C-alpha positions in Angstrom: -0.2 -0.4 0.3 2.4 2.9 1.5 6.1 2.5 2.5 6.8 2.8 6.0 8.3 5.6 5.3 5.6 7.0 4.5 3.2 5.9 6.5 5.5 7.1 9.9 4.5 10.4 8.5 1.2 9.9 8.8 1.7 8.5 12.2 3.5 11.7 13.0 2.0 14.5 11.3 -1.2 13.0 13.1 -0.1 13.3 16.1 1.3 16.7 15.7 -2.0 17.8 14.0 -3.6 16.2 17.3 -2.0 17.9 20.0 -2.5 21.2 18.6 -6.3 20.6 18.1 -7.1 19.1 21.3 -5.8 22.3 22.5 -7.3 24.3 20.7 -10.5 22.5 22.9 -9.5 22.4 25.9 -9.6 26.5 25.2 -12.5 26.4 24.4 -13.8 24.2 27.1 -12.3 27.1 29.6 -14.7 29.5 28.1 -17.0 27.6 30.7 -16.8 25.9 34.3 -16.8 22.5 34.1 -19.8 21.8 35.4 -22.0 24.1 32.8 -19.7 22.0 30.4 -21.3 19.0 31.0 -25.0 19.9 31.5 -26.7 18.7 27.8 -28.5 22.3 27.1 -24.8 23.1 26.5 -23.4 20.2 25.0 -26.1 20.8 22.0 -25.4 24.0 22.5 -21.5 23.8 21.3 -22.4 21.7 18.5 -24.9 23.7 16.9 -21.4 26.3 16.9 -20.1 24.7 12.9 -16.5 26.5 13.9 -16.8 23.6 16.9 -18.3 20.7 15.2 -15.7 21.5 12.7 -12.9 21.2 14.7 -14.8 17.6 17.1 -15.0 16.1 13.4 -10.8 17.6 12.4 -10.1 15.9 15.9 -12.2 12.5 14.9 -10.3 12.0 12.1 -6.9 12.3 13.3 -6.6 10.6 16.2 -8.3 7.5 14.6 -6.0 7.5 11.7 -3.4 7.9 14.6 -4.5 5.3 16.9 -5.3 2.8 14.4 -2.2 3.0 13.1 -0.3 2.6 15.8 -2.5 -0.1 16.4 -1.1 -1.7 13.0 2.3 -0.5 14.1 2.1 -2.3 17.0 0.5 -6.0 16.1 3.1 -6.0 13.1 5.4 -6.2 15.3 4.4 -9.2 16.9 3.8 -11.4 13.8 5.3 -11.1 10.4 4.3 -12.7 6.8 2.3 -11.4 4.1 -0.7 -12.6 4.9 -0.8 -11.4 8.4 0.3 -8.0 7.2 -2.7 -7.7 4.9 -5.5 -8.8 7.5 -3.7 -6.5 9.8 -3.9 -3.4 7.4 -6.8 -3.8 5.6 -8.7 -4.5 9.6 -7.2 -1.6 11.0 -8.2 0.8 8.1 -12.1 -1.5 8.0 -12.0 -0.9 11.7 -11.1 2.9 11.2 -13.5 3.6 8.6 -16.3 2.3 11.1 -15.1 4.5 14.1 -15.0 7.8 11.9 -18.7 7.6 10.1 -19.7 6.4 13.3 -18.0 9.1 15.5 -19.2 11.5 12.4 -22.9 11.0 11.9 -23.0 10.9 15.4 -21.6 14.9 15.1 -23.7 15.4 11.8 -27.1 14.2 13.9 -25.9 16.7 17.1 -25.2 20.1 15.3 -28.2 19.8 13.2 -30.4 19.2 16.0 -31.8 15.8 15.3 -30.8 14.1 19.0 
């Protein structure tokens, strides 16, 4: 699929991007006290802010890519073989797509007021 050097560059860049976006997310959360930020109505209001929904979506994608790529790397260190490598690679890719799809659906439904 990709050379391992490219995969590792993706891994490092998603880590850096995730740290930056989570820092922005935390700064946004500091605009409310912790107790208020967890109340259901406030959570729904936060999702209705387009820029915040885009931030959450970006965090979801970056962390999913980073996490499943890390899992793939760990699993490939446990065992070698072309068939095993393909199963792990495509299994992690499929799992990542499922997670991003479900998370995106949740963010979209909440931001549109469907929940």
